[in-house]
C-alpha positions in Angstrom: 0.0 0.0 0.0 1.3 3.4 -0.8 1.9 6.0 1.9 -0.6 8.3 0.2 -3.3 5.7 0.5 -2.7 5.2 4.2 -2.4 9.0 4.6 -5.8 9.3 3.0 -7.3 6.8 5.5 -5.6 8.7 8.3 -7.2 11.9 7.1 -10.6 10.2 6.8 -10.2 8.8 10.3 -9.2 12.2 11.7 -12.2 13.9 10.1 -14.5 11.1 11.3 -13.1 11.3 14.9 -13.8 15.0 15.0 -17.4 14.3 13.8 -17.7 11.7 16.5 -16.4 14.3 19.0 -18.9 16.9 17.8 -21.8 14.3 18.2 -20.4 13.7 21.7 -20.5 17.4 22.5 -24.1 17.5 21.3 -24.9 14.5 23.6 -23.4 16.3 26.5 -25.3 19.5 25.8 -28.6 17.5 25.5 -27.9 15.9 28.9 -27.3 19.3 30.4 -30.6 20.5 28.9 -32.4 17.4 30.3 -33.2 16.0 26.8 -32.6 12.2 27.3 -33.8 11.2 23.8 -31.7 13.9 22.1 -28.7 12.8 24.1 -29.1 9.2 23.2 -29.6 10.1 19.5 -26.3 12.0 19.5 -24.5 9.3 21.4 -25.6 6.8 18.8 -24.4 9.2 16.1 -21.0 9.3 17.8 -20.9 5.5 18.0 -21.8 5.3 14.3 -18.9 7.6 13.4 -16.5 5.6 15.5 -17.6 2.4 13.8 -17.2 4.1 10.4 -13.6 5.0 11.2 -12.9 1.5 12.5 -14.3 -0.1 9.3 -12.3 2.1 7.0 -9.1 1.3 8.8 -9.9 -2.4 9.0 -10.7 -2.7 5.3 -7.4 -1.0 4.3 -5.3 -3.2 6.7 -7.0 -6.4 5.4 -6.2 -5.5 1.8 -2.6 -4.5 2.4 -0.1 -5.8 4.9 2.7 -3.5 3.8 1.1 -0.3 5.1 3.3 2.5 6.2 3.9 2.0 9.9 3.9 5.7 11.0 0.8 6.5 8.9 -0.9 3.4 10.3 -0.2 4.4 13.9 -1.6 7.9 13.3 -4.7 6.5 11.6 -5.2 4.0 14.5 -4.9 6.9 16.9 -7.7 8.7 15.2 -9.8 5.6 15.3 -9.2 5.2 19.0 -10.1 8.9 19.6 -13.4 8.3 17.8 -14.0 5.2 20.0 -13.3 7.2 23.1 -15.7 10.0 22.1 -18.5 7.5 21.5 -17.7 5.8 24.8 -17.8 9.1 26.7 -21.1 10.0 25.1 -22.7 6.6 25.9 -21.3 6.7 29.5 -22.9 10.1 30.1 -26.2 9.1 28.5 -26.6 5.8 30.4 -25.8 7.5 33.7 -28.3 10.3 33.0 -31.0 7.7 32.2 -30.2 5.8 35.4 -30.2 9.0 37.5 -33.7 9.8 36.2 -34.9 6.3 37.0 -33.4 6.4 40.5 -34.5 10.0 41.2 -30.9 11.3 41.5 -29.2 8.3 43.1 -28.5 9.9 46.4 -24.9 10.7 47.5 -23.4 8.0 45.3 -25.3 9.4 42.4 -23.9 12.9 43.1 -20.3 11.5 43.2 -20.9 9.6 40.0 -22.2 12.8 38.4 -19.0 14.5 39.5 -16.8 11.8 38.0 -18.8 12.1 34.7 -18.4 15.9 34.7 -14.6 15.5 35.0 -14.6 12.8 32.3 -16.6 15.1 30.0 -14.0 17.9 30.6 -11.2 15.4 29.6 -13.1 14.4 26.5 -13.7 18.0 25.5 -10.0 18.7 25.9 -9.1 15.9 23.6 -11.6 17.1 21.1 -10.0 20.6 21.3 -6.6 19.1 20.5 -8.1 17.3 17.5 -9.5 20.5 16.3 -6.1 22.1 16.5 -6.3 24.0 19.8 -3.3 23.2 22.0 -2.3 25.5 24.8 0.4 25.1 27.4 -2.1 23.9 29.9 -3.8 21.3 27.8 -2.0 18.2 29.3 -2.3 19.6 32.8 -6.0 20.2 32.3 -6.7 16.7 31.0 -4.5 15.1 33.7 -6.3 17.1 36.4 -9.7 16.1 35.0 -8.7 12.4 35.0 -7.4 12.6 38.5 -10.6 14.3 39.8 -12.7 11.7 38.0 -10.7 9.0 39.8 -11.2 10.7 43.2 -14.9 11.1 42.7 -15.2 7.4 41.6 -13.4 6.3 44.8 -15.8 8.4 46.9 -18.8 7.0 45.0 -17.6 3.5 45.7 -17.2 4.2 49.4 -20.6 5.8 49.6 -22.5 3.3 47.4 -20.7 0.1 48.3 -20.2 -2.9 46.0 -22.8 -3.4 43.3 -24.1 0.1 43.4 -25.0 1.2 39.8 -23.9 4.8 40.4 -20.5 3.7 41.8 -20.1 1.4 38.7 -20.9 4.4 36.5 -18.3 6.5 38.3 -15.7 3.7 37.8 -16.6 3.6 34.1 -16.1 7.4 33.9 -12.8 7.1 35.8 -11.6 4.5 33.3 -12.7 6.5 30.2 -11.1 9.6 31.6 -7.8 7.7 32.1 -7.9 6.4 28.5 -8.7 9.9 27.2 -5.7 11.4 29.2 -3.4 8.8 27.6 -4.7 9.5 24.1 -4.5 13.3 24.7 -0.8 13.0 25.4 -0.2 11.1 22.1 -2.6 13.5 20.2 -0.6 16.5 21.4 2.7 14.9 20.4 1.4 14.0 17.0 0.0 17.6 16.5 3.3 19.1 17.6 5.3 16.9 15.2 3.3 18.4 12.3 4.4 21.9 13.1 
């Protein structure tokens, strides 16, 4: 496979990841507005974009085993970003629906909400990087958001105990935030190498 072909796939994956991130942002906004159906619609849109990026990458890798390694890694990074945006949107939507069903979820629900807010901040920061906005504080911001999500998840687990759905949601948010923080580090490095 020519480098140009893999570069084209990487460009497509980058564009699709940003589209997944935009759908994620819309899902977050819908949750904040109390629109459960709108949030789920946009989370599904983000998931669809992530699957599209994955399929494009998979088909190219199946057809050619001599793909340019650097271009492949970059493209796979964009596919991973799209997956994380979809995951973040779904985490938030599921938690929102549970909180409605459980009338807020008590103290464990509050801590889970806190973990989700920090995870959302980390996801939004990664999306900013993908859109070309990198500032000196980008990595500190995403690391702090991930750390705060982890703290809130631990508090939710202490309050809710084992098997509490809100504590489990908080743990999911903690894991997603940690994955996003790792990807943001790579995304910043990739963006800085271009300039």
